[in-house]
C-alpha positions in Angstrom: 0.0 0.0 0.0 2.9 2.3 0.7 4.0 1.8 -2.9 0.7 3.4 -4.0 1.2 6.4 -1.7 -0.9 5.3 1.3 0.0 5.8 4.9 -0.6 3.0 7.4 -2.7 3.9 10.5 -0.7 4.0 13.7 -3.6 2.4 15.6 -4.6 -0.4 13.2 -2.6 -2.4 10.7 -5.7 -2.9 8.5 -6.3 0.8 7.9 -4.7 3.0 5.3 -5.1 6.6 4.3 -4.3 8.4 1.1 -3.7 12.2 1.5 -3.4 14.6 -1.5 -2.5 18.2 -0.9 -3.5 17.9 2.9 -6.9 16.5 2.0 -7.9 12.9 3.0 -8.7 11.3 -0.4 -9.2 7.6 0.3 -9.6 5.4 3.3 -8.9 1.7 2.8 -9.6 -1.2 5.1 -8.1 -4.6 4.3 -9.1 -7.8 6.1 -7.8 -11.1 4.8 -9.3 -11.2 1.2 -11.7 -8.3 1.7 -11.2 -4.6 1.0 -13.3 -1.6 1.8 -12.6 1.5 -0.3 -14.1 4.8 0.9 -13.6 8.2 -0.7 -15.4 11.3 -1.6 -14.4 11.3 -5.3 -15.5 8.5 -7.5 -12.5 9.1 -9.8 -10.1 8.5 -6.9 -11.8 5.2 -6.1 -11.7 4.1 -9.8 -8.0 5.0 -10.1 -7.1 3.2 -6.9 -8.9 0.0 -8.1 -7.0 0.1 -11.4 -3.7 0.5 -9.6 -4.4 -2.1 -6.9 -5.7 -4.4 -9.6 -2.2 -4.5 -11.1 -1.0 -6.4 -8.0 -4.1 -8.5 -7.1 -7.1 -10.0 -8.8 -10.2 -7.9 -7.8 -13.9 -8.6 -7.9 -16.0 -5.5 -7.3 -19.0 -6.4 -5.3 -20.5 -2.9 -5.4 -21.5 -0.7 -2.5 -20.8 -2.0 0.9 -23.8 -3.7 2.5 -22.3 -6.2 5.0 -18.9 -6.5 6.7 -18.1 -9.1 9.4 -21.9 -9.9 9.4 -22.7 -6.3 10.3 -25.3 -4.5 8.2 -24.1 -1.1 6.8 -26.6 1.4 5.6 -25.7 4.7 3.9 -27.8 7.8 3.9 -26.2 9.6 1.0 -28.5 12.7 1.2 -27.5 13.4 4.8 -23.9 12.0 4.5 -24.5 9.4 7.3 -23.4 5.8 7.7 -25.4 3.5 10.0 -23.8 0.3 11.4 -26.6 -2.1 12.5 
């Protein structure tokens, strides 16, 4: 991940951040063979997937709905994420 410009979190080895011009661009969580990609610009997400895909075979499962048997709901209009 560092090769792609990411910084590893100091509190969790599964969490990575990509900063561009002092702005947090992407947050990545990697767990075994699962990856969560979060960012405010679709172009940044698409670019990351293309770069990461050069190292690993990826299958895009779409928007996050479940992780670790936890339901994730997004309220895009109000910029909220619910963990149920």
